[in-house]
N, C-alpha and C positions, 0 to 999 in steps of 0.2 A: 243591414240585413232586412230583407223583406219577408216578414212572417207569412203574409198571405200567399206570396209566391211559393214559399217552402211548403205550405199546406197543399197548394195546388199540385206541386210536384209529387208530394207524398200520395195524394189521391190518384194521380195519373200512374205512378209507378206500381202501386199496390191495388189497382182497381179490381173489383170482383164482378161488377155488372155495369149496365148502362147508366144507372143512377150515379154511381161513383164518377164516371166519366163526365156526366153532365155537371156534377158539382165541381169537378176539376175545371171545366170550361168556365163556369161562373167565377171561380177563384182566380183563374188566369186573367180574365177580363178585369177583375177588380184590382189585381196586383199592379197593373200599369207598367209591368216590366217590358223592356224593348223586344225580347224574343218570345213573349207570351203567345203571340199570334201563331208562331210555329207549332207550339204545343196544343193550341186550340184546334188547329187543323188535324194534328195527330189524333186527338180525342174524338173529333167528329168523324174521322175515317173509321176508327175502331167501333164507334156506335153504329155507323152504316153497315159495317161488316160483322155484326153480331150474328151468331148461329141462328138460323131460322129466317133471317132477312133475305130480301131479294135485291140484287144490285145489277147495274148495267156495266159491262166491261167488254170492250172490243165490239166488232161488228163483222158480219159475213154476208156477202152479196148484197150490200147496202142496207142490211137490217141489223140494228143493235142487238147484241146477245144479252139476254137476261139470265141471271144465274141465281140459284138458291145457295146460301151459305150453309153447308152441311156439317162442317167440323172445324176444329181449330187446334193448332199446335204452336203454343207461344204466340208470335206475331204472324204466323202463317194461317191462311184460311183455305178451306177446301170448297171450291165452287163447282156446282153441277148445273148444266144447262137446263132451264125450265122446259124447253121444247127442243126437238131435233134441229140442229143447224143445217142438216142436209140429209139426203138418203143415198146410201152407198152399200155395196156388198161388204161383207166381213173380209172376204178375200177375192181378188180379181179373177181367179181361175178356179174351176171346179176340181179341187184337189185337197187332200189332207193338209191341215195347217195348225198353227198354235197362235196364241196372242203375240208371242215374240216375233213370229215370222209373217203374220198376216199383213195384207196391204192396207187395211184400215189403220193399223198402228203406224205404219210408215206415213200415211197421209196425214194423220192427226199431228204427228211430231215433225212434219215437214211443211207441205203446202198450206195446211190449215193454219198453223202458227204464223206463217209468213203473211197470209192473206187477211187473217182476222184481227191481228193486233199490230199496233204501231211499235217501233223500236222501244219506246219508253214503256209500253205495256208489256212487251215480251220480256223486258228486264225484270219485271215483277214476278214472272212465272218461274217456279222452281221445279227442277227435276226431283222426283221422289221415287223411292223403291216401291214397285208395284208387285204385290204378291199374287201369284196365279194358282189358286187352289184347284184341285181336281174336281170334277163333277161328282158330288157326293152321292147322287142316285145311281149313276152308271159307272163310277170309278174311272172315268176317262182322265188320263194324265194331261194336265194343262201346259206342261212344259216349264221352262225355267222362269224365274222371276225376272223382272225388267226394271230399268230406270227410264222413266217417262216424264215428259212435261205435260202431255195430254193423253188421256186414256178414257175408256168407258168402264162402267161399274162391273163388278163381278156379282155372282149370285149372292154370296154372303154379305157383300156391301149393300146390294139392293134390299135384302131382307133386314139388314141392320138399320139403315136410314129410312126405309119405307116399309115398315112391318105390315101395314094394311094395304091390301090390293088397290083400294080406291085411290090411295096416294100415288100409286104407280101408273094408274090408268090415264091414257092420253087420247083414247079413241082410235089409235093406230099402234102398230108394233114397233119396237126399237131393240137394238142389239145390247147384249151383255158380252163380256169378254170370255166368260167361262165356256169351255167346250160342251157340246151336247153329248149324245150317246156315243159319238165317235168324233174323230178329228175332221170329218167332212162336214160337221155341223157346229153351230154355236147357239147357246141359250138366248132366248129372246123374251121380252116382256110383251104379252099380248095386249090388244086394245082395251081389255077389261082389267088390266093390271096383274093378271095371273102370270106365273113364270112357266114358260114352255121348256122344261128341262131336257126333253128329248132332243131339242135343237132344230134349227132351220138350216138348210144347206148354205154353206158359207158364201156361195156365189150369187145368192139372191140379191137383186140390185136395189130393192126398195125398202131396205131396213133403215129405220130412223137412227141417227147418230146423235147421242146426247153426251158431249164431252165432259170430262172432269179435269180441272186444273187446280193447282195450289199456287196461291199468290202470297208474296211476302209484303206485309204492310210496313212501310218505313215511316 
């Protein structure tokens, strides 16, 4: 029996913070066990993907995508693009739509996933239930909830994860998935970080797209 290895496994299994994982790495290295290296890699990955950190995952049009780790569920991590990966309309045609029906959702869960990630990277991205709350200011119904591998933030999510406007500000505007005052518009984050809840017409082509994906750390 290798007591040091057992201690390392206990730290790894019941970690609370990055310090626990760093101690587990130290113990795994000291243990000399044959499969310790596998767990060292797991620990280092969990440290890299701590909430609040920035990681690189995938690339689009030749540029690596940098993500902020926003949340966690067990071994799953919520990644949010630090900058827009592209500029696209919320919907390809000037007509009423919802997140479920819009062309932006179709693009994110189709061509974007195929182009931005390798097969191994796509295998880590998990489909999650995406709730689509109505616009609380104008009571616009957002439609049915969806199951998505890639999506953009809603108003409640933007306010939860970025409560200060300065944390949302990019110097340019980007889409949220919440409808605006009607289904011909969608809420956007202005260049100063304020939320334009009245909404921008869905067919405007220069809206920034900041995807969200959930990845499973193995």
